[in-house]
C-alpha positions as CSV (number, residue, x, y, z in Angstrom):
1,M,-2.6,46.9,-11.3
2,P,-6.0,48.4,-11.7
3,F,-8.1,47.3,-14.7
4,P,-8.2,49.1,-17.8
5,S,-11.4,51.7,-18.0
6,W,-12.3,50.4,-21.2
7,L,-12.9,46.9,-19.9
8,I,-15.1,48.7,-16.7
9,I,-17.1,50.7,-19.2
10,L,-17.4,47.5,-21.2
11,L,-18.9,45.8,-18.7
12,V,-21.2,48.3,-17.1
13,T,-22.6,48.6,-20.5
14,I,-23.4,44.9,-21.2
15,G,-25.3,45.1,-17.7
16,F,-27.6,47.9,-18.7
17,L,-28.3,46.3,-22.0
18,A,-29.2,42.9,-20.1
19,A,-31.4,44.8,-17.9
20,I,-33.1,46.9,-20.6
21,R,-33.8,43.4,-22.4
22,H,-35.3,42.1,-19.1
23,T,-37.3,45.3,-18.9
24,I,-38.9,45.2,-22.1
25,R,-39.4,41.3,-21.5
26,Q,-41.2,42.2,-18.7
27,F,-43.5,45.0,-19.9
28,K,-44.5,42.6,-22.9
29,G,-45.6,40.0,-20.8
30,K,-43.0,37.6,-21.5
31,G,-40.7,37.7,-18.4
32,G,-40.3,34.8,-16.0
33,C,-43.4,36.4,-14.0
34,C,-45.9,38.2,-15.8
35,G,-44.8,41.6,-15.9
36,G,-47.5,43.3,-13.6
37,G,-51.1,43.6,-14.3
38,T,-54.1,45.2,-12.1
39,D,-54.5,45.1,-8.5
40,E,-57.8,43.5,-9.1
41,P,-58.2,40.3,-8.2
42,P,-58.8,37.8,-11.1
43,S,-62.8,37.3,-11.8
44,Q,-64.8,34.5,-10.5
45,K,-66.6,32.1,-13.4
46,E,-69.6,31.3,-11.9
47,S,-70.2,27.6,-12.5
48,A,-72.7,26.6,-15.7
49,G,-74.8,23.7,-14.5
50,S,-73.8,20.1,-13.3
51,A,-70.1,19.3,-13.1
52,F,-69.0,16.9,-15.8
53,A,-65.4,16.5,-14.2
54,K,-62.9,17.9,-12.0
55,R,-59.0,18.2,-12.3
56,R,-56.3,19.6,-10.1
57,L,-53.7,21.1,-12.5
58,H,-50.1,21.7,-11.2
59,I,-48.4,24.7,-12.8
60,E,-45.0,26.0,-13.1
61,G,-43.8,29.3,-13.3
62,M,-46.4,31.5,-11.3
63,S,-44.7,33.7,-9.0
64,C,-47.3,36.3,-8.1
65,M,-50.9,37.4,-8.0
66,H,-50.6,38.5,-11.3
67,C,-49.7,35.5,-12.6
68,V,-52.2,33.9,-10.8
69,A,-55.0,36.3,-12.5
70,R,-53.3,35.4,-15.8
71,V,-53.6,31.6,-15.7
72,T,-57.5,32.2,-14.2
73,Q,-58.1,34.2,-17.1
74,A,-57.1,31.8,-19.6
75,L,-59.0,29.0,-18.3
76,N,-62.1,30.9,-17.6
77,A,-62.1,31.9,-21.1
78,L,-62.3,28.1,-22.3
79,D,-65.9,26.9,-22.7
80,G,-67.4,24.0,-20.0
81,V,-64.1,25.2,-17.9
82,V,-64.7,27.1,-14.3
83,A,-61.3,27.5,-12.5
84,Q,-59.7,28.6,-9.4
85,V,-56.2,29.1,-9.4
86,H,-53.8,28.9,-6.4
87,L,-50.5,30.4,-5.9
88,T,-49.2,28.2,-2.8
89,P,-49.1,25.3,-3.9
90,P,-49.2,26.7,-7.4
91,T,-52.2,24.7,-8.8
92,A,-55.6,25.4,-10.5
93,I,-58.7,23.4,-9.3
94,V,-60.6,23.2,-12.6
95,T,-64.2,22.0,-13.1
96,L,-65.2,21.2,-16.5
97,G,-69.3,21.9,-17.5
98,K,-68.3,19.2,-20.6
99,E,-65.7,17.6,-22.0
100,V,-62.3,19.3,-22.1
101,S,-59.1,17.7,-23.4
102,D,-56.3,17.8,-21.0
103,E,-54.4,19.4,-24.0
104,T,-56.6,22.1,-24.5
105,L,-55.9,22.9,-20.9
106,R,-52.4,22.8,-21.5
107,Q,-52.6,25.0,-24.6
108,A,-54.3,27.3,-22.7
109,V,-51.9,27.7,-19.7
110,S,-49.0,27.7,-22.1
111,D,-50.5,30.3,-23.9
112,A,-50.9,32.6,-20.9
113,G,-47.0,32.0,-20.3
114,F,-47.1,29.0,-18.1
115,Q,-46.6,25.4,-18.2
116,I,-48.4,22.6,-16.8
117,T,-46.6,19.7,-15.4
118,S,-49.2,17.0,-14.0
119,I,-53.0,17.0,-14.2
120,E,-54.8,14.6,-11.5
121,E,-58.3,13.7,-11.7
122,I,-60.6,14.7,-9.0
123,P,-63.3,12.4,-7.9
124,L,-67.0,14.0,-8.1
125,S,-68.4,14.4,-4.5
């Protein structure tokens, strides 16, 4: 017994609407990935003097170099922070030129659409 044609149309319509919703979220930068960006590598911020502290941030949700660029930009926008972000493993090494709280780092990454799962102190050498 074949499926009723109305059921097939309904299923195709639901799939189409879900795809459109996902595409809109991607363009707004709210998808699982950043939704695109430029082909330029993330800009590197120069260290401003001696390091106060160094931390390794473990980041969840990055899946491409555009994600890396967003996290790099978010962290480097913080005063006193110089970040090097890596996709594999998904981490950021941040050098702090002054005291910056873990919560400030977490908020910057969260505002970029990602989550810090843990933070490790790295001894200064």
